[in-house]
C-alpha positions as CSV (number, residue, x, y, z in Angstrom):
1,M,-31.3,-5.3,26.6
2,K,-29.5,-5.1,23.2
3,K,-25.7,-5.4,23.6
4,I,-23.7,-2.1,22.9
5,H,-20.2,-2.8,21.9
6,D,-17.3,-0.5,22.4
7,V,-16.1,-0.3,18.9
8,I,-17.3,-1.6,15.5
9,V,-14.8,-1.8,12.6
10,I,-15.9,-2.0,9.1
11,G,-13.4,-4.0,7.1
12,G,-10.8,-6.5,7.9
13,G,-7.8,-5.3,5.7
14,P,-4.5,-4.2,7.4
15,A,-6.1,-0.9,8.7
16,G,-9.2,-2.6,10.3
17,S,-7.4,-5.6,11.6
18,T,-4.7,-3.5,13.2
19,A,-7.1,-1.2,14.9
20,A,-9.2,-4.2,16.1
21,T,-6.0,-6.0,17.5
22,L,-4.7,-2.8,19.3
23,L,-8.1,-2.1,21.0
24,A,-9.2,-5.6,21.8
25,R,-6.1,-6.5,23.6
26,E,-6.8,-3.5,25.8
27,G,-9.8,-5.2,27.0
28,L,-12.3,-3.4,24.8
29,D,-15.3,-5.0,23.3
30,V,-14.5,-4.9,19.4
31,L,-16.8,-6.2,16.7
32,L,-15.3,-6.4,13.2
33,F,-17.2,-7.1,9.9
34,E,-15.6,-8.1,6.8
35,R,-17.7,-8.6,3.7
36,E,-15.5,-11.1,2.0
37,K,-14.1,-14.6,3.0
38,F,-10.4,-14.5,3.6
39,P,-8.1,-15.3,1.8
40,R,-8.8,-13.0,-1.0
41,E,-6.5,-11.5,-3.6
42,H,-5.4,-7.8,-3.2
43,V,-2.8,-5.4,-4.8
44,G,-0.1,-3.9,-2.7
45,E,2.5,-6.6,-1.9
46,S,5.6,-4.7,-0.9
47,L,6.0,-3.2,2.4
48,L,8.0,-0.2,3.6
49,P,10.7,-0.6,6.3
50,F,8.8,1.4,8.7
51,C,6.1,-1.2,8.8
52,Y,8.6,-3.5,10.8
53,K,8.2,-1.9,14.2
54,L,4.4,-1.5,13.8
55,L,4.1,-5.3,12.8
56,D,6.3,-6.3,15.6
57,G,4.0,-4.3,17.9
58,L,1.2,-6.5,16.8
59,G,3.3,-9.7,17.5
60,V,3.4,-11.0,13.9
61,V,7.1,-10.4,12.7
62,D,8.2,-14.0,13.3
63,Q,5.3,-15.4,11.3
64,L,6.1,-12.8,8.6
65,A,9.7,-13.9,8.4
66,S,8.5,-17.5,8.1
67,L,6.2,-16.8,5.2
68,F,7.5,-14.1,2.9
69,V,10.6,-12.7,1.1
70,R,12.7,-10.1,2.7
71,K,13.0,-6.7,1.0
72,P,16.3,-4.7,1.4
73,G,15.4,-2.0,-1.1
74,V,14.1,-0.8,-4.4
75,R,15.5,-0.5,-7.9
76,F,14.2,2.0,-10.4
77,I,14.8,1.2,-14.0
78,N,14.1,3.0,-17.3
79,K,12.0,1.5,-20.0
80,D,14.8,0.0,-22.2
81,G,16.8,-1.1,-19.1
82,S,19.9,1.1,-20.0
83,T,19.8,3.1,-16.6
84,S,18.7,2.4,-13.2
85,T,19.1,3.6,-9.6
86,T,19.1,1.1,-6.6
87,W,18.1,2.4,-3.2
88,C,19.1,0.3,-0.3
89,F,17.2,0.9,3.0
90,N,20.3,0.1,5.0
91,H,21.9,3.4,3.7
92,V,19.4,5.2,6.1
93,I,18.3,2.5,8.5
94,K,21.0,1.1,10.7
95,D,19.2,-1.7,12.5
96,E,17.3,-5.0,11.5
97,T,14.1,-3.1,10.5
98,Y,15.7,-2.0,7.3
99,L,14.9,-5.4,6.0
100,S,11.3,-5.4,5.0
101,F,9.0,-7.8,3.4
102,Q,7.4,-8.8,0.0
103,V,4.2,-10.3,1.0
104,I,1.4,-12.3,-0.7
105,R,-1.4,-10.0,0.3
106,S,-4.1,-12.8,0.5
107,E,-1.8,-14.5,3.3
108,F,-0.8,-11.3,4.9
109,D,-4.2,-9.9,5.4
110,H,-5.5,-13.2,6.5
111,M,-2.7,-13.4,9.1
112,L,-3.5,-10.0,10.4
113,L,-7.2,-10.7,10.6
114,N,-6.5,-14.0,12.4
115,N,-4.2,-12.1,14.9
116,S,-7.2,-9.8,15.6
117,A,-9.5,-12.7,16.5
118,A,-6.7,-14.3,18.6
119,K,-6.4,-10.9,20.6
120,G,-10.0,-10.8,21.4
121,A,-11.9,-9.1,18.7
122,D,-15.1,-10.6,17.4
123,V,-14.3,-11.1,13.7
124,R,-17.2,-11.8,11.4
125,Q,-16.3,-12.6,7.7
126,E,-18.8,-12.7,4.8
127,T,-20.9,-10.0,6.6
128,R,-21.6,-6.8,4.7
129,V,-22.4,-3.5,6.3
130,K,-25.7,-2.2,4.5
131,D,-25.9,1.1,6.3
132,V,-24.5,3.1,9.1
133,D,-26.5,5.7,11.3
134,L,-24.1,8.2,12.9
135,T,-26.9,10.7,13.7
136,T,-29.1,9.0,16.4
137,D,-26.5,9.5,19.1
138,K,-23.6,11.9,19.2
139,F,-21.7,9.2,21.4
140,G,-23.0,6.1,19.7
141,V,-23.6,4.5,16.2
142,T,-26.0,2.0,14.7
143,V,-24.8,-0.5,12.0
144,Y,-26.9,-2.5,9.8
145,T,-25.5,-5.9,8.3
146,V,-26.3,-8.9,6.1
147,D,-24.5,-12.0,6.3
148,A,-23.7,-14.7,3.5
149,A,-27.1,-16.6,4.5
150,G,-29.0,-13.3,3.9
151,N,-29.6,-12.7,7.8
152,E,-30.0,-9.1,8.7
153,E,-29.0,-7.7,11.9
154,I,-28.7,-4.4,13.7
155,H,-25.8,-3.6,16.0
156,S,-24.9,-0.8,18.3
157,A,-21.6,0.6,19.4
158,R,-20.0,3.6,21.1
159,F,-17.6,4.3,18.3
160,L,-17.2,3.2,14.7
161,I,-14.0,2.9,12.7
162,D,-14.4,3.0,8.9
163,A,-11.6,0.8,7.5
164,S,-13.6,-0.4,4.5
165,G,-10.8,0.1,2.1
166,R,-11.6,1.7,-1.3
167,D,-15.2,1.4,-0.7
168,A,-14.7,4.3,1.8
169,F,-18.2,3.4,3.2
170,V,-18.9,6.4,5.4
171,G,-17.4,8.8,2.8
172,A,-19.3,7.5,0.0
173,K,-22.6,7.3,1.8
174,N,-22.2,10.9,2.9
175,G,-20.9,12.3,-0.4
176,W,-17.5,13.1,1.1
177,R,-15.4,11.2,-1.4
178,K,-13.9,13.1,-4.3
179,P,-11.5,11.7,-6.9
180,R,-8.0,13.0,-7.3
181,E,-8.4,14.0,-11.0
182,E,-4.6,14.3,-11.6
183,L,-4.1,10.6,-10.4
184,D,-6.8,9.0,-12.5
185,R,-5.3,5.6,-12.8
186,T,-6.0,1.8,-13.0
187,A,-3.7,-1.0,-12.3
188,I,-3.7,-4.5,-13.9
189,W,-1.6,-7.2,-12.5
190,S,-1.1,-10.9,-11.6
191,H,1.3,-13.3,-10.2
192,W,3.7,-15.7,-12.2
193,D,5.8,-18.7,-11.2
194,G,8.6,-20.5,-12.9
195,V,10.5,-17.2,-13.1
196,K,14.3,-17.1,-13.1
197,L,14.9,-14.1,-11.0
198,A,17.2,-11.5,-12.1
199,G,17.9,-7.6,-12.0
200,G,17.8,-7.6,-8.2
201,L,14.8,-9.8,-7.7
202,E,17.2,-12.5,-6.7
203,E,18.2,-10.5,-3.7
204,G,14.7,-9.5,-2.7
205,L,14.5,-6.0,-4.3
206,S,11.4,-4.3,-5.6
207,L,11.7,-3.2,-9.2
208,I,9.9,-0.1,-10.7
209,I,10.1,0.5,-14.3
210,Y,9.0,4.0,-15.6
211,M,6.9,3.7,-18.7
212,G,6.8,7.2,-20.0
213,E,4.9,10.5,-19.5
214,E,2.3,9.9,-22.2
215,K,0.9,7.0,-20.2
216,K,1.8,8.4,-16.9
217,G,2.6,4.8,-16.1
218,L,5.0,2.3,-14.5
219,I,5.6,-1.5,-14.3
220,W,6.2,-3.0,-10.9
221,I,7.8,-6.4,-10.3
222,F,8.2,-7.8,-6.7
223,P,9.6,-11.4,-5.8
224,L,7.2,-13.4,-3.8
225,G,9.3,-16.5,-3.7
226,P,12.5,-18.1,-5.3
227,D,10.7,-18.4,-8.6
228,R,7.5,-16.4,-8.1
229,I,6.8,-12.7,-8.7
230,T,4.0,-10.2,-8.8
231,A,4.0,-8.0,-11.8
232,G,1.7,-5.3,-13.2
233,F,1.3,-2.0,-14.6
234,V,-0.4,1.3,-13.8
235,A,-1.6,3.8,-16.4
236,Q,-3.9,6.8,-16.8
237,N,-7.5,5.8,-17.4
238,S,-7.8,7.6,-20.7
239,Y,-5.0,5.3,-22.1
240,I,-6.5,2.2,-20.7
241,R,-10.1,3.0,-22.0
242,D,-8.6,3.5,-25.6
243,Q,-6.6,0.2,-25.3
244,H,-9.8,-1.7,-23.9
245,K,-11.8,-0.4,-26.9
246,K,-8.9,-1.5,-29.3
247,F,-8.7,-5.0,-28.0
248,Q,-12.5,-5.5,-27.9
249,E,-12.8,-4.4,-31.5
250,A,-10.0,-6.8,-32.4
251,G,-12.1,-9.8,-30.7
252,S,-10.0,-10.3,-27.8
253,K,-11.3,-13.1,-25.5
254,D,-9.5,-11.8,-22.5
255,W,-8.6,-8.0,-23.0
256,K,-7.1,-7.7,-19.4
257,Y,-4.5,-10.4,-20.1
258,D,-3.9,-9.4,-23.6
259,F,-3.5,-5.7,-22.5
260,C,-1.4,-6.5,-19.5
261,M,1.0,-8.6,-21.6
262,Q,1.3,-6.0,-24.2
263,E,2.4,-3.3,-21.6
264,L,4.7,-5.7,-19.7
265,L,6.5,-7.0,-22.8
266,L,7.4,-3.4,-24.0
267,S,10.1,-3.8,-21.5
268,P,13.0,-6.1,-22.9
269,F,13.9,-6.9,-19.2
270,V,10.3,-8.1,-18.3
271,E,9.9,-10.0,-21.7
272,K,13.0,-12.0,-20.9
273,L,11.8,-12.5,-17.2
274,L,8.7,-13.9,-18.3
275,E,9.8,-16.4,-20.9
276,G,8.6,-19.8,-20.0
277,T,6.5,-18.8,-16.8
278,R,3.1,-19.7,-15.7
279,L,0.3,-17.3,-14.6
280,V,-0.7,-18.3,-11.0
281,I,-3.8,-16.3,-10.5
282,P,-6.3,-14.7,-13.0
283,M,-5.4,-11.0,-14.1
284,Q,-6.7,-8.6,-11.6
285,V,-7.8,-5.0,-12.2
286,N,-7.9,-2.3,-9.7
287,G,-9.3,1.1,-10.8
288,N,-10.9,4.2,-9.5
289,Y,-8.4,4.2,-6.7
290,S,-6.9,7.8,-6.4
291,Y,-9.3,9.8,-4.2
292,E,-9.6,11.9,-1.1
293,V,-12.4,11.9,1.6
294,K,-13.2,14.8,3.9
295,N,-14.5,14.9,7.6
296,H,-12.1,12.3,8.6
297,F,-13.5,12.0,12.1
298,G,-16.2,13.0,14.6
299,S,-17.2,12.4,18.2
300,N,-18.4,8.7,17.3
301,Y,-16.4,7.7,14.2
302,C,-13.1,8.0,12.4
303,M,-11.8,6.7,9.0
304,I,-8.4,5.0,8.6
305,G,-6.6,3.5,5.8
306,D,-7.9,3.6,2.3
307,A,-11.3,4.5,3.6
308,R,-9.7,7.9,4.5
309,G,-8.3,8.2,1.1
310,F,-5.9,6.4,-1.3
311,I,-3.4,8.0,-3.6
312,D,-1.3,5.6,-5.8
313,P,0.7,2.4,-5.3
314,I,4.1,3.7,-6.7
315,F,5.8,4.1,-3.4
316,S,4.3,0.9,-1.8
317,S,3.1,3.2,0.9
318,G,-0.6,2.0,1.2
319,V,0.0,-0.7,3.8
320,F,2.2,1.6,5.9
321,L,-0.2,4.5,5.8
322,S,-3.0,2.1,6.8
323,I,-1.5,0.4,9.8
324,K,0.3,3.7,11.0
325,S,-3.0,5.5,10.8
326,A,-4.7,2.7,12.8
327,H,-1.9,3.1,15.5
328,L,-2.4,6.8,15.7
329,V,-6.1,6.7,16.2
330,T,-6.5,4.0,18.9
331,G,-5.2,6.1,21.7
332,P,-7.7,8.9,21.0
333,I,-10.5,6.4,20.6
334,K,-9.7,4.9,24.0
335,Q,-9.7,8.4,25.5
336,Q,-13.2,9.3,23.8
337,L,-14.6,6.1,25.3
338,A,-13.4,6.9,28.7
339,D,-14.3,10.6,28.6
340,P,-16.8,11.3,25.8
341,I,-16.8,14.9,24.5
342,E,-18.8,16.4,21.6
343,A,-16.2,18.9,20.5
344,D,-13.1,17.7,18.4
345,R,-10.9,15.8,20.7
346,P,-7.5,17.3,20.7
347,E,-5.6,14.1,20.7
348,M,-7.6,13.0,17.5
349,V,-7.0,16.4,15.8
350,K,-3.3,15.8,16.4
351,A,-3.4,12.4,15.1
352,Y,-5.1,13.4,11.8
353,E,-2.6,16.4,11.5
354,H,0.1,13.7,11.2
355,I,-2.0,11.3,8.9
356,S,-3.1,14.1,6.5
357,G,0.4,15.6,6.5
358,A,1.8,12.1,5.6
359,Y,-0.8,11.6,2.8
360,N,-0.1,15.1,1.5
361,F,3.5,14.4,1.4
362,V,3.3,11.1,-0.5
363,H,0.8,12.9,-2.9
364,R,3.5,15.5,-3.7
365,M,6.1,12.9,-4.5
366,I,3.8,10.9,-6.7
367,R,2.9,14.0,-8.7
368,M,6.7,14.6,-9.2
369,F,7.1,11.0,-10.4
370,Y,4.3,11.3,-13.1
371,N,5.3,14.6,-14.4
372,P,9.2,14.4,-14.6
373,H,9.3,17.2,-17.0
374,A,8.0,19.5,-14.3
375,I,10.8,18.6,-11.8
376,T,12.6,21.9,-11.8
377,W,15.5,20.6,-9.6
378,A,16.2,17.8,-12.2
379,E,19.2,17.7,-14.5
380,A,19.0,19.6,-17.7
381,G,19.5,17.6,-20.8
382,A,18.0,15.9,-23.9
383,E,15.1,13.5,-23.9
384,G,17.3,10.6,-23.1
385,Q,17.8,12.2,-19.7
386,L,14.2,12.0,-18.7
387,H,14.5,8.7,-16.9
388,K,17.5,9.6,-15.0
389,R,15.9,12.8,-13.8
390,A,12.9,10.6,-12.7
391,E,15.2,8.2,-11.0
392,S,16.8,11.0,-9.0
393,A,13.4,12.1,-7.9
394,M,12.8,8.6,-6.6
395,A,15.9,8.3,-4.8
396,V,15.2,11.4,-2.8
397,G,11.7,10.4,-2.2
398,H,12.5,6.9,-0.9
399,F,15.2,8.2,1.3
400,M,12.4,10.1,3.2
401,L,9.9,7.2,2.7
402,S,12.3,5.0,4.6
403,G,12.0,7.4,7.5
404,D,9.6,8.9,10.0
405,F,7.6,11.2,7.5
406,F,4.5,10.9,9.6
407,E,6.0,12.9,12.4
408,N,8.3,14.9,10.3
409,Y,6.3,15.5,7.1
410,S,6.8,19.4,7.6
411,K,10.5,19.0,7.7
412,Y,10.7,16.8,4.5
413,D,8.2,19.1,2.7
414,G,10.6,21.9,3.4
415,F,13.4,19.7,2.1
416,F,11.4,19.3,-1.2
417,Q,11.0,23.2,-1.5
418,M,14.7,23.6,-0.9
419,L,15.5,21.1,-3.7
420,E,13.1,22.8,-6.4
421,N,16.0,25.3,-6.6
422,P,18.2,23.8,-9.5
423,Q,21.4,24.8,-7.8
424,N,20.4,23.3,-4.4
425,F,19.6,20.0,-6.2
426,K,22.9,20.1,-8.1
427,N,24.7,20.4,-4.7
428,Y,22.5,17.6,-3.3
429,K,23.2,15.3,-6.1
430,S,26.9,15.8,-6.0
431,L,26.9,15.1,-2.1
432,V,24.5,12.4,-1.9
433,L,23.0,10.8,-5.0
434,D,26.3,10.6,-6.9
435,R,28.0,8.8,-4.0
436,A,29.4,5.4,-5.0
437,A,27.4,3.5,-2.4
438,Y,24.2,5.0,-3.6
439,N,24.6,4.0,-7.2
440,E,25.6,0.3,-7.0
441,S,23.2,-1.8,-8.9
442,T,22.9,-4.2,-5.9
443,C,22.2,-4.0,-2.1
444,N,24.6,-6.9,-1.7
445,T,22.0,-9.1,0.1
446,L,22.6,-12.7,0.3
447,Y,20.1,-15.0,-1.3
448,D,19.7,-16.8,1.9
449,T,18.9,-13.5,3.7
450,A,16.1,-12.9,1.3
451,F,14.7,-16.3,0.8
452,A,15.8,-18.8,3.3
453,G,13.2,-18.1,6.0
454,M,10.2,-18.7,3.7
455,L,11.1,-21.6,1.8
456,G,9.1,-24.0,3.9
457,A,6.0,-21.8,3.3
458,D,6.9,-21.7,-0.5
459,N,7.2,-25.5,-0.7
460,Q,3.6,-25.8,1.0
461,R,2.2,-23.4,-1.5
462,K,3.7,-25.5,-4.4
463,A,2.2,-28.6,-2.9
464,G,-1.2,-27.0,-2.7
465,V,-1.1,-26.4,1.0
466,Y,-2.2,-23.0,2.4
467,P,0.4,-21.9,4.9
468,I,-1.7,-19.7,7.1
């Protein structure tokens, strides 16, 4: 008789590996398919503080601390570097979890996938899911795969988790995936070493530089080691298409590199930062990434992480949304396996109320960031105040992103509505945003706090030794 697994997971990124770990260590038969061979490069290197307890629950925090830079907060800077706002997580989180991580995603994702295998999941890399049949059995699924050698197999399971990332396998197959037209963006990025860290990078801060409404764009810079950074920019696709054409017509041999450097060097701060540095990996492009998928779950499947939908990397919320959604669905999946019902399981309905509420909340903040002129609770003033208004919006947003917006998204949504009244925002600004502690340019984090734990791994990387 053909073996029937309890759960099949499509995708070995943070969402899929987290779900596989949580279910396998409960004794369930979990089979995970990942089409690529890890390690592989991926965008999204900066983690939110609320990842900490979730990762601790997976048993990987000590390994994280030995591999990666610690992150105490975020600094938002305007294009010419004349104004900035620094948001330190210890203003709102009073235990050790305020200190998050800046990770190299190729290593981070590989670590989580290895953890899944160690906890009992059957992990098969370089195995692509060709098709899925959710219709033959309302309490079961059939999955068709092909491995790197071309061997095709058919697998059966009682439940399917789609954690296929931006492929959104089930959503795309069924026509359930729709782009978020107002977030039509592409990101271009890479890693550099030989960097003399400055501007807050030397204490582990993320840096976000707002690049103007006409591009609806930003530059990000995160420290990945004592002299290594990830940096890139996001802009709307219409601008990128125009620039792509311009560089091609000019005979560029590497338009991605030339274009990315053009945008990064528009910031005097970034220009100085990159002087004398070396590109570590080829330039990466991630496009078509803002979309929503409907029909998130059924009696025999659910979608988590980017397979459920993806918004924008501005708040570094992607990994948190992925692993938190994985945590929220594993309980209802176990209940469905123990007591199958065809109707919507109330526990799963509740989980997706939290998940959708969190995604919608982040979406609202992102719209405000990219349309700063429309922020009615911003300060009035000349064009030169545009960045200051955007920074105020980001400070409010990150205050809430540091907290439990999954469970309390409706409370925070109401807070946004309250602040949309200009007088209410003025009062909030005077009581909170203008406080001296919230307007320092530093989080006063010691270099050793941010970097000492990962120096051994950094030396291994420089010696060509993979640390995972």
